[in-house]
Each structure stands twice: as C-alpha cells, then as structure tokens.
C-alpha positions in Angstrom: -15.2 -11.3 17.0 -17.4 -9.1 14.2 -16.6 -5.9 16.1 -12.6 -6.7 16.4 -12.3 -7.2 12.8 -14.6 -3.9 11.7 -12.1 -2.2 14.5 -8.7 -3.9 12.9 -10.0 -3.0 9.6 -10.9 0.5 10.0 -7.3 0.2 11.8 -5.6 -0.4 9.0 -7.3 1.4 6.7 -6.4 4.5 8.7 -2.6 3.7 8.8 -2.6 3.2 5.3 -4.1 6.2 4.3 -1.6 8.0 6.9 1.0 6.2 5.1 0.0 7.4 1.7 -0.4 11.0 3.2 3.2 11.2 4.9 4.8 9.1 1.7 3.3 11.6 -0.5 4.5 14.7 1.5 8.0 13.0 1.6 7.8 12.8 -1.4 7.1 16.5 -2.3 10.1 17.4 0.4 12.4 15.5 -1.4 14.2 18.0 -2.1 15.0 19.7 0.9 16.3 16.1 2.3 18.4 15.8 -0.2 20.5 19.4 0.8 20.7 18.2 4.2 21.9 14.6 3.5 24.6 16.6 1.4 24.7 19.0 4.6 25.8 16.2 6.6 28.8 15.4 4.1 27.0 12.4 2.3 27.4 12.1 -1.4 24.0 12.3 -3.0 22.5 11.1 -6.4 18.8 11.8 -7.1 18.4 13.0 -10.2 15.0 14.8 -10.4 14.0 12.9 -13.8 14.0 9.4 -11.3 12.3 11.1 -8.3 9.6 11.8 -10.5 9.1 8.0 -10.8 9.6 6.9 -7.4 6.6 6.0 -5.5 9.0 5.8 -2.2 10.0 8.3 -0.4 14.0 8.9 -0.1 13.7 9.1 3.8 11.7 5.5 3.7 14.1 3.7 1.5 17.1 5.0 3.5 15.6 4.1 6.5 15.0 0.7 5.2 18.8 0.8 4.1 19.9 1.5 7.4 17.7 -1.3 9.6 19.4 -3.6 7.4 23.2 -2.4 8.3 22.5 -1.4 12.1 25.4 -0.8 13.2 26.6 0.9 10.0 26.4 4.7 9.0 25.1 5.7 5.5 27.8 7.7 3.8 26.5 7.8 0.4 22.5 7.7 -1.7 21.8 7.4 -5.0 18.9 6.7 -7.0 19.2 4.9 -10.5 17.7 2.2 -12.4 19.5 -0.5 -13.0 18.7 -3.7 -15.0 15.4 -2.3 -15.6 14.4 -1.5 -11.8 14.5 1.8 -10.1 16.5 1.7 -7.3 17.8 3.1 -3.9 21.5 2.6 -3.4 22.9 3.1 -0.3 26.4 2.3 0.7 27.0 2.2 4.4 30.1 1.8 6.5 30.6 -0.6 9.7 32.5 0.0 12.2 35.5 -2.6 12.0 34.9 -3.7 9.1 36.9 -2.7 5.7 35.1 -2.0 2.9 31.4 -1.0 2.6 27.8 -2.6 3.1 25.4 -1.5 -0.2 22.1 -1.9 0.4 20.0 -1.5 -2.6 15.8 -0.2 -2.0 12.9 -1.1 -4.6 12.3 2.8 -5.2 8.2 1.4 -6.6 7.6 -0.8 -3.4 10.0 -0.5 -0.7 11.4 -3.8 -0.7 15.1 -4.4 -0.4 16.4 -6.0 -3.9 20.0 -6.8 -2.0 22.5 -6.4 0.7 25.9 -7.0 -0.5 29.4 -6.3 1.1 31.7 -4.6 -1.0 36.0 -5.1 -0.5 37.7 -1.9 -0.3 39.2 -2.8 -4.0 35.8 -3.1 -5.1 34.7 0.3 -3.9 37.8 2.1 -5.4 37.3 0.0 -9.0 33.2 1.4 -8.5 34.3 5.1 -7.6 37.0 4.9 -10.4 34.3 3.6 -12.9 31.8 6.2 -11.8 34.4 9.0 -12.6 35.1 7.6 -16.2 31.3 7.5 -16.5 31.0 11.3 -15.1 33.8 12.5 -17.4 32.0 10.6 -20.7 29.2 12.0 -19.8 30.3 15.9 -19.7 32.1 15.4 -23.2 29.2 14.1 -25.0 27.1 17.1 -24.3 
C-alpha cells in the first residue's frame, strides 16, 4: 500500500511538471497559434497585454471550450477582461442549431466560467456593439 501511494505521488508530480512545462511552452508559442487560428478563417482577438497575464495557454482553453460543445466548430475566440475576470471566450457553431454557443474559460485557472446559447438576433446585436466600440476606440486615439 505504501509503495502504491509513493508511486502515485511520483506519477502525479511527474504529470504536474510535464503539464507546467507544456503550458509554458504553449504560452510562449501562443503568437504562432493565433496566426494558425486566423489562417483557418477564425476571428481572433488575443491582445498581447492580456496574453501576458494569462496562466492558461490558449490551446488548452480552446480544447476545454470544444469539449463543452462536442459537435460544434469554433468560429471565433478572444481573450478579454470581463466582470473583473480574465477569460477566453469562444463562439461555437453547432450544426442544425440557430445562433451560437458561447463558452467562457477562466484564463487563470482553466475552469469553465459559463456556457450559454446566443440566438441569431443576439449575435447580430453583439456584433453591432463590437463594431461601434471599435469605431469609438479608433476615433479616440
């Protein structure tokens, strides 16, 4: 029994160290990943100042989001601060379902903050608000 516990502890620490190394490697390579997401036609907004704060690699957050909506296809991803939390937000389209499912993943601990369905009307409204905010931001600089 004692040997089993020691073996389990060693395995856990090895897996933990490998996970940290993998996360650090993914974090340092998030810029090329952003480009590959854009090459696949996805809308991406991952500001460098927010990426520097994130503890969870974008690839890990994306996999977490995709697992929550298994038949869906990620159409867009962004890293944002919302309600005081740094989060990845993914828009996921599900075949045969109107609108999109939005999955928010905590960029600090990797937990799922929310999964919600947005109707086509709410998607259009949010897009219009985003365009308005972007135009205002351009004019204020």
